[in-house]
GUZA-416661 format. One line per field, with one value per residue: x, y, z of N, C-alpha, C, O, CB in turn; residue in three letters; residue number from 1. Coordinates in pm, 1 decimal. Each point is the difference from the previous one (the first is absolute). Glycine has a CB too. Layout:
<recs>
n.east = (X ...)
n.north = (Y ...)
n.up = (Z ...)
ca.east = (X ...)
ca.north = (Y ...)
ca.up = (Z ...)
c.east = (X ...)
c.north = (Y ...)
c.up = (Z ...)
o.east = (X ...)
o.north = (Y ...)
o.up = (Z ...)
cb.east = (X ...)
cb.north = (Y ...)
cb.up = (Z ...)
residu = (ALA ...)
num = (NUM ...)
</recs>
This chain:
<recs>
n.east = (790.5 -326.8 190.6 176.6 -177.3 87.3 252.7 -209.9 -223.2 145.1 198.8 -75.9 -147.0 21.2 -176.5 -67.9 -331.5 266.1 -215.2 -319.5 -351.2 56.5 -150.5 137.5 -291.4 -104.5 -123.2 -161.7 -181.6 -238.3 226.9 65.0 -235.6 66.4 41.4 218.0 193.8 207.9 77.0 32.4 58.2 202.4 228.5 3.0 76.7 235.6 210.2 68.1 233.5 72.7 162.1 -43.2 35.5 253.4 36.0 -64.4 97.0 193.0 173.8 87.5 302.2 107.0 -19.1 -245.7 112.5 -46.2 -184.4 -256.2 199.3 25.8 -240.5 -208.2 124.2 26.7 317.5 91.1 -104.2 188.8 175.9 -15.2 -345.2 -97.3 242.4 -232.2 -287.4 -62.1 229.4 -186.9 -377.6 122.1 78.6 -321.0 -109.0 318.8 -108.8 -298.5 -22.5 99.8 -363.3 -263.6 24.3)
n.north = (1756.1 110.3 59.2 -247.8 -193.2 172.6 80.3 -254.1 57.8 172.2 -143.0 -123.7 160.3 -170.7 472.6 15.3 285.0 92.8 63.3 -7.7 -59.6 -207.6 287.9 258.0 20.8 127.9 265.1 -204.1 132.0 -151.9 -47.6 -162.9 -163.1 174.7 -231.0 116.1 219.8 -355.3 -241.0 184.2 94.2 -282.2 149.5 339.3 4.0 -207.7 106.6 167.1 -315.6 -181.5 260.5 97.2 -182.5 64.0 245.5 -138.6 -230.8 146.8 193.4 -308.3 -32.9 -112.8 -15.8 236.3 -71.3 -276.3 58.6 350.6 -297.5 -172.9 103.6 -35.3 -215.0 -355.9 10.7 -277.4 118.5 100.2 -31.0 -16.9 -137.2 112.3 433.1 94.7 62.0 224.6 186.3 6.9 229.1 313.5 204.9 -83.3 298.9 202.4 -72.3 50.5 106.3 298.2 -51.6 -7.7 230.9)
n.up = (1332.3 -114.1 -195.6 -22.4 -180.4 -235.4 -2.6 -115.0 -266.9 -238.9 -20.8 -85.8 -186.0 -293.2 12.3 -329.5 177.5 115.5 370.4 -124.1 293.9 -226.2 65.2 -166.0 224.3 -158.7 127.9 204.5 -18.7 300.5 -129.5 438.1 75.9 141.4 77.3 -284.7 129.3 284.4 -190.1 -208.8 165.1 74.7 -170.4 -2.9 170.5 26.2 -252.9 269.1 102.7 -175.1 99.2 320.5 54.4 -246.6 134.7 390.9 -124.2 -263.1 170.8 110.7 -127.0 -432.7 581.0 -51.2 -205.2 219.5 285.3 -300.1 -132.0 157.5 47.2 -430.5 -159.0 198.4 1.2 181.1 398.9 -71.8 73.1 250.1 -124.6 270.9 1.8 -291.9 145.4 28.6 -211.6 -260.3 146.2 -4.1 -203.3 -168.0 368.5 -200.7 -163.2 257.2 243.5 -173.2 -142.0 289.5 209.4)
ca.east = (34.9 -100.8 95.5 86.2 -145.4 18.8 187.1 60.6 -60.9 63.9 101.8 -36.1 -86.5 131.0 -34.6 153.3 -20.4 116.2 -33.0 -71.9 -134.6 -84.7 -110.3 80.3 -108.4 -169.1 -88.4 -92.9 -87.8 -96.7 0.7 92.3 -18.7 108.5 115.0 92.6 29.3 100.7 148.0 69.5 95.3 16.8 136.9 106.5 4.0 83.4 144.7 70.0 90.9 116.2 144.2 156.0 15.9 146.1 150.4 100.5 72.6 51.8 88.5 70.1 148.3 -87.7 -79.0 -168.6 -92.0 -30.3 -64.6 -150.8 -70.5 -28.9 -57.5 -96.9 -2.7 104.7 181.1 78.6 -39.4 145.1 19.3 -73.8 -97.5 -103.3 78.6 30.9 -172.8 -55.4 -4.0 -21.7 -100.4 -1.9 -14.2 -92.6 -162.8 -9.8 -32.6 -148.4 -1.1 68.0 -45.1 -49.1 20.9)
ca.north = (-70.6 35.1 21.4 -17.9 -153.2 25.3 18.4 -105.6 -63.5 75.1 -89.6 -127.6 26.6 -18.1 124.9 107.3 135.7 51.2 133.8 108.0 -80.5 -92.2 84.9 126.3 8.9 27.4 14.5 -67.8 32.5 -190.2 -137.3 -42.2 8.7 62.2 -153.3 34.3 152.5 20.4 -107.1 55.4 144.5 -193.9 -83.5 110.5 3.5 -111.7 -3.3 161.0 -26.4 -141.1 55.1 -22.5 -140.2 -34.4 88.6 -6.6 -77.3 50.7 41.9 -23.8 -74.5 -118.6 -122.2 -25.6 -21.6 -134.6 -159.1 -19.6 -107.0 -143.0 -64.0 17.9 -30.6 -129.8 12.8 -76.9 162.4 65.4 16.0 131.5 15.8 33.5 87.2 113.4 -12.5 118.6 110.9 -23.0 9.5 78.0 70.6 -24.3 18.9 189.5 90.0 68.8 81.3 122.8 93.8 30.4 117.6)
ca.up = (-93.7 -95.7 -113.3 -4.2 -62.5 -144.6 -75.4 -35.1 -53.4 -78.2 -50.2 -50.9 -102.7 -84.8 -18.6 -48.7 -47.2 -43.3 88.0 -87.1 45.0 -136.6 -43.5 113.9 78.2 -47.4 39.5 -72.2 -108.2 -1.7 -121.9 140.4 174.3 58.9 40.8 -111.4 -71.0 111.1 -12.6 -60.9 89.0 122.0 8.0 -14.1 116.1 24.6 -120.8 63.0 102.1 -110.0 -34.4 111.7 106.3 -33.3 -87.8 149.4 2.6 -49.6 70.9 119.9 65.2 -81.7 46.6 15.7 -151.7 -34.6 51.6 -22.7 -105.8 80.6 82.5 -79.1 -171.6 6.4 -43.2 82.6 64.0 58.0 95.0 109.7 -48.5 33.3 102.2 -156.9 62.7 128.8 -36.5 -97.9 123.7 17.5 -98.8 -101.7 77.6 -43.2 -202.1 -30.2 73.6 -33.0 -116.7 -9.4 160.1)
c.east = (-138.4 75.4 118.3 -66.4 -35.8 58.7 4.0 -52.5 22.0 95.5 34.6 -109.5 28.6 -162.7 29.8 -65.6 44.4 -74.3 -157.8 -165.2 -12.5 -68.8 79.9 -153.9 -47.2 -97.5 -116.4 -108.1 -136.3 -7.0 117.6 -62.7 75.5 78.6 97.4 135.4 132.3 28.0 55.0 100.2 73.7 120.6 84.2 108.8 142.6 119.2 84.7 109.6 67.6 148.8 67.9 101.1 150.7 87.0 31.0 60.7 90.6 126.5 83.5 106.9 0.3 22.4 -126.9 -48.2 -53.0 -61.5 -161.1 -21.3 -36.7 -108.1 -231.1 9.8 96.3 197.3 89.9 34.5 118.6 81.4 -5.9 -116.0 -83.4 106.9 -49.3 -186.3 -100.7 76.5 -64.4 -219.1 53.1 36.9 -118.5 -108.2 94.7 -41.7 -175.6 -96.8 49.5 -112.3 -145.5 -89.7 64.5)
c.north = (-8.5 59.9 -51.2 -169.4 54.1 59.5 -124.6 -110.7 36.1 -34.3 -66.5 -40.8 -28.2 158.5 82.2 149.3 123.9 102.0 94.4 -103.1 -2.8 38.5 132.6 41.9 108.0 88.8 -112.0 46.3 -149.5 -89.2 -97.9 -2.3 10.0 -77.2 -56.3 100.1 -104.6 -106.9 -30.7 70.8 -32.4 2.0 67.8 19.4 -122.4 -65.1 88.3 -113.8 -104.2 71.2 109.5 -60.4 -70.7 72.5 37.2 -74.9 17.3 65.9 -94.8 -77.8 -135.7 -108.9 -2.6 -43.6 -169.0 -79.3 83.1 -155.4 -151.9 -4.2 -16.0 -57.4 -130.2 -36.5 -52.5 160.4 28.7 6.6 62.9 69.4 56.8 218.4 121.7 57.9 116.2 130.7 97.8 104.4 136.0 135.4 -37.5 68.8 148.1 64.5 -0.2 77.9 182.2 17.2 -31.2 67.8 25.1)
c.up = (-57.4 -192.8 -81.8 -94.5 -136.7 -94.2 -70.0 -109.0 -151.0 -60.6 -79.6 -84.1 -149.8 -104.2 -135.0 -58.8 33.0 84.6 -14.2 36.5 -174.7 -18.8 28.0 24.8 -76.6 113.7 24.4 45.4 27.7 -69.6 109.4 89.7 120.9 63.6 -156.5 -13.3 158.4 -6.4 -56.8 4.3 153.4 -46.6 -26.3 44.2 104.1 -126.3 53.3 139.6 -1.3 -14.3 99.6 106.6 -63.0 -6.9 106.3 24.9 -115.8 58.0 112.8 -63.8 -120.0 207.0 16.9 -84.1 22.3 104.0 -28.9 -111.1 -51.8 43.9 -183.5 -174.6 -23.8 -69.1 158.3 127.1 -6.5 81.7 98.5 -23.1 97.5 110.4 -158.3 7.7 74.8 -18.0 -122.7 30.2 50.0 -91.5 -138.2 119.7 -47.3 -123.8 -36.7 44.6 -26.8 -151.6 39.9 106.8 -57.6)
o.east = (48.6 16.6 25.9 13.9 40.1 -42.4 37.3 39.9 8.5 -5.2 88.0 -36.1 122.5 -110.4 87.5 59.8 -53.8 11.7 -63.9 1.5 34.7 -31.2 96.5 -97.9 11.5 60.8 -31.1 -17.0 -70.5 -85.2 48.4 4.5 103.1 120.6 119.3 106.0 117.2 7.2 64.7 105.4 37.4 98.3 118.1 112.5 94.2 79.2 117.3 120.8 101.0 109.7 119.4 102.9 104.3 109.6 103.4 93.7 103.9 108.9 111.3 -22.3 -106.4 -92.0 -65.5 -90.9 -116.5 -40.7 -95.5 -86.9 -61.5 -75.6 -85.5 -70.8 59.2 76.4 -41.7 5.2 89.9 -41.7 -25.9 -6.6 -34.2 -88.9 -49.8 -59.5 -99.1 -64.0 -19.1 -22.6 -63.6 -102.6 23.9 -104.4 -42.9 -77.8 -69.1 -75.9 -77.3 -13.1 -59.0 -115.2 77.5)
o.north = (-13.4 -43.4 43.0 -71.5 -45.8 19.2 -7.0 -110.7 -88.6 -13.4 14.1 -109.3 -10.2 -5.1 85.7 67.0 104.8 116.5 47.8 -122.0 50.9 -36.4 22.3 -54.1 30.1 60.8 -74.6 79.9 -62.6 -88.6 -88.3 101.6 -60.6 -10.7 -18.5 -40.8 -31.1 -27.7 -104.4 18.5 65.5 35.5 -34.0 -22.6 18.5 -93.3 -35.0 -22.8 -14.9 -33.8 28.6 33.7 -33.1 -32.6 66.4 36.6 -24.8 -57.4 36.3 -41.0 -61.6 -81.6 -104.0 -82.8 -39.7 -114.3 -77.0 -87.1 -67.0 -76.2 -80.7 -14.1 -25.1 96.2 -25.4 122.1 -49.6 -47.0 120.3 117.6 114.3 45.7 111.7 95.2 60.9 105.1 121.2 108.8 89.1 62.6 108.1 23.6 92.1 87.9 59.5 72.3 84.3 102.1 -8.2 -22.4 90.8)
o.up = (-112.3 -114.0 -112.4 -99.2 -107.0 -114.0 -117.1 -36.2 -85.1 -122.3 -84.9 -43.6 5.8 -54.1 11.9 -84.2 -35.8 -37.9 93.7 -16.7 -106.5 -113.4 73.1 -51.3 -118.8 88.1 -92.8 92.1 -79.2 -7.6 -70.9 69.3 29.0 -22.3 24.4 -47.4 -21.4 119.7 8.3 -60.8 97.3 65.2 7.0 -44.6 77.0 13.8 13.1 -4.9 68.8 44.3 9.2 58.4 56.3 -45.6 7.3 71.0 61.2 -0.5 38.1 -113.9 6.1 3.2 -5.5 -5.7 2.8 -20.8 11.0 0.3 -82.9 -60.3 -36.6 -99.7 -105.0 -8.0 113.0 -15.4 -68.0 105.9 -1.7 35.7 -30.3 71.8 -13.5 50.6 -40.0 -4.2 10.6 -52.9 -56.4 -26.7 -53.8 -60.9 -69.6 -37.2 -82.7 -64.6 45.5 -67.4 -107.7 37.2 29.8)
cb.east = (165.5 -184.1 -110.0 131.5 -209.3 -73.4 125.2 31.0 -144.1 -63.6 -105.6 133.8 -175.5 346.1 -63.7 122.8 -86.2 117.8 347.8 241.7 -174.5 48.4 -329.8 390.2 52.8 -49.4 132.3 129.3 319.8 -35.2 -72.1 164.7 -225.9 -229.6 -357.3 -324.3 -401.8 -61.5 -98.6 -246.7 -242.7 -325.8 -179.7 -249.7 -396.5 -306.9 -226.7 -422.5 -215.7 -330.4 -196.0 -195.5 -422.7 -176.1 -139.7 -194.4 -254.1 -310.5 -256.4 -165.9 86.5 202.6 227.5 52.9 297.9 215.9 305.3 42.0 139.4 260.4 332.8 45.4 -83.1 -374.5 7.5 120.6 -278.3 -30.3 71.7 205.4 82.4 -113.6 323.3 306.1 204.1 25.2 174.5 292.2 19.9 100.1 229.0 194.6 -123.4 256.9 340.6 109.2 91.2 330.0 257.0 202.9 -102.2)
cb.north = (-100.7 126.4 80.7 273.3 -21.8 -57.3 134.9 172.0 57.3 129.9 0.4 84.8 161.5 -409.2 -110.8 -307.2 -210.2 -206.0 -33.7 243.1 48.0 -120.9 -176.1 174.9 -121.5 -320.9 269.5 -260.0 211.3 157.2 245.1 -22.5 -39.8 178.2 -109.9 -13.2 360.7 182.2 46.0 -58.9 113.5 -239.1 -142.8 91.8 78.1 51.8 1.7 306.3 119.5 -70.3 -68.7 77.8 -37.0 -87.7 35.5 36.7 -96.1 38.7 157.2 46.6 124.4 86.9 65.3 222.4 229.0 129.3 -82.0 410.2 238.8 44.7 241.7 215.8 305.1 -163.3 303.2 -371.4 54.9 115.6 -193.7 -65.8 -271.9 -450.3 -292.9 -289.0 -285.6 -290.8 -219.8 -411.6 -360.7 -229.8 -66.9 -272.2 -307.3 -83.1 -208.0 -208.8 -340.0 -140.5 -0.1 -100.2 -129.7)
cb.up = (206.0 407.3 217.5 334.5 360.0 179.2 318.4 255.7 292.0 225.8 200.5 217.1 157.0 62.5 223.9 -27.3 8.0 -208.1 -126.7 -236.3 404.9 120.7 -16.0 -55.2 346.9 -218.2 10.0 -135.3 -127.3 71.2 -260.5 -111.1 -111.2 35.0 190.6 -22.5 -127.6 19.4 64.3 23.3 -203.0 -60.6 -57.0 26.6 -165.7 149.0 -240.0 -25.3 36.0 -255.2 -252.3 -117.6 -15.4 -41.9 -237.6 16.9 70.5 -99.7 -102.4 297.1 332.8 -439.6 95.3 108.6 -207.2 -124.9 243.5 23.8 63.1 127.8 446.9 292.5 24.9 -9.0 -319.4 -222.5 233.1 -173.4 -103.7 3.4 -122.8 -70.6 234.7 -285.1 84.7 200.2 118.5 -6.7 132.1 195.9 158.8 -128.9 337.6 161.0 -67.8 7.3 62.3 195.0 -107.7 -203.7 191.0)
residu = (UNK UNK UNK UNK UNK UNK UNK UNK UNK UNK UNK UNK UNK UNK UNK UNK UNK UNK UNK UNK UNK UNK UNK UNK UNK UNK UNK UNK UNK UNK UNK UNK UNK UNK UNK UNK UNK UNK UNK UNK UNK UNK UNK UNK UNK UNK UNK UNK UNK UNK UNK UNK UNK UNK UNK UNK UNK UNK UNK UNK UNK UNK UNK UNK UNK UNK UNK UNK UNK UNK UNK UNK UNK UNK UNK UNK UNK UNK UNK UNK UNK UNK UNK UNK UNK UNK UNK UNK UNK UNK UNK UNK UNK UNK UNK UNK UNK UNK UNK UNK UNK)
num = (1 2 3 4 5 6 7 8 9 10 11 12 13 14 15 16 17 18 19 20 21 22 23 24 25 26 27 28 29 30 31 32 33 34 35 36 37 38 39 40 41 42 43 44 45 46 47 48 49 50 51 52 53 54 55 56 57 58 59 60 61 62 63 64 65 66 67 68 69 70 71 72 73 74 75 76 77 78 79 80 81 82 83 84 85 86 87 88 89 90 91 92 93 94 95 96 97 98 99 100 101)
</recs>
């Protein structure tokens, strides 16, 4: 659910960077603190997770996709929302598990 919440914030953000990093990658030579480098790594990992979830959601059948969009992005409540939302969550969970293992 945390990744879906991150996805929701990402979808609602007004970001026109087209997925390009705002910094170039480099080898830390002490100019940046270890915690800042670690934070950058975490943000990159979170962004990668959000992009994976976005791809998974995009591949869902339309009725399931609409239920996810309603729950996390708002809008008009789809017919049979609860049924389709549960099915969508099962499919998302299954696809995530398949990517891990």
